[in-house]
C-alpha positions in Angstrom: -12.8 -11.7 42.8 -14.2 -10.7 39.3 -12.9 -12.2 36.1 -9.9 -10.5 34.4 -10.9 -9.0 31.1 -8.8 -8.9 28.0 -8.3 -5.5 26.4 -10.0 -5.7 23.0 -7.5 -3.4 21.4 -4.6 -5.7 22.4 -6.5 -8.8 21.5 -6.8 -7.5 17.9 -3.1 -6.5 17.6 -1.0 -9.1 19.5 -0.8 -12.9 19.9 1.2 -14.8 22.6 3.4 -17.6 21.3 6.2 -19.8 22.6 8.6 -18.8 25.4 6.7 -15.7 26.3 7.2 -14.0 23.0 4.4 -11.8 21.6 3.9 -11.5 17.9 2.9 -8.3 16.2 2.4 -6.9 12.7 4.7 -4.3 11.2 3.7 -0.7 10.7 3.7 1.3 7.4 1.7 -1.2 5.4 -1.7 0.4 5.2 -1.5 2.9 2.3 0.9 4.8 0.0 2.5 1.4 -1.0 3.2 2.4 -4.6 6.2 4.5 -3.6 7.7 1.7 -1.4 9.9 -0.9 -3.1 8.9 -4.5 -3.6 11.6 -5.6 -1.2 10.3 -3.3 1.5 6.7 -4.3 1.0 7.7 -8.0 1.2 9.6 -7.3 4.4 6.6 -5.5 5.9 4.5 -8.7 5.4 6.6 -10.6 7.8 5.6 -10.7 11.5 7.8 -9.1 14.2 8.1 -9.6 17.9 7.3 -7.2 20.7 10.4 -5.7 22.3 11.5 -7.3 25.6 10.8 -4.1 27.6 7.1 -4.0 26.4 6.3 -7.7 26.9 5.3 -7.3 30.5 2.9 -4.4 29.8 1.2 -6.2 26.9 1.0 -9.5 28.8 -1.0 -7.7 31.4 -3.5 -6.7 28.7 -3.8 -10.3 27.5 -4.4 -12.3 30.8 -6.2 -15.1 29.0 -3.7 -15.6 26.2 
């Protein structure tokens, strides 16, 4: 059986952590930041977790962690 390959796109965007959670970055932080409040930009810096319904699908893209 051939090796299972990790999807490069998922490897760049997600990271597996404790208890089967998957960490992701928040959206809306690339450009047009001047019109967003400091509080909103600060909140966008924080990491978020992938929704429970998507964990299985993304885990399949990251077989090697």
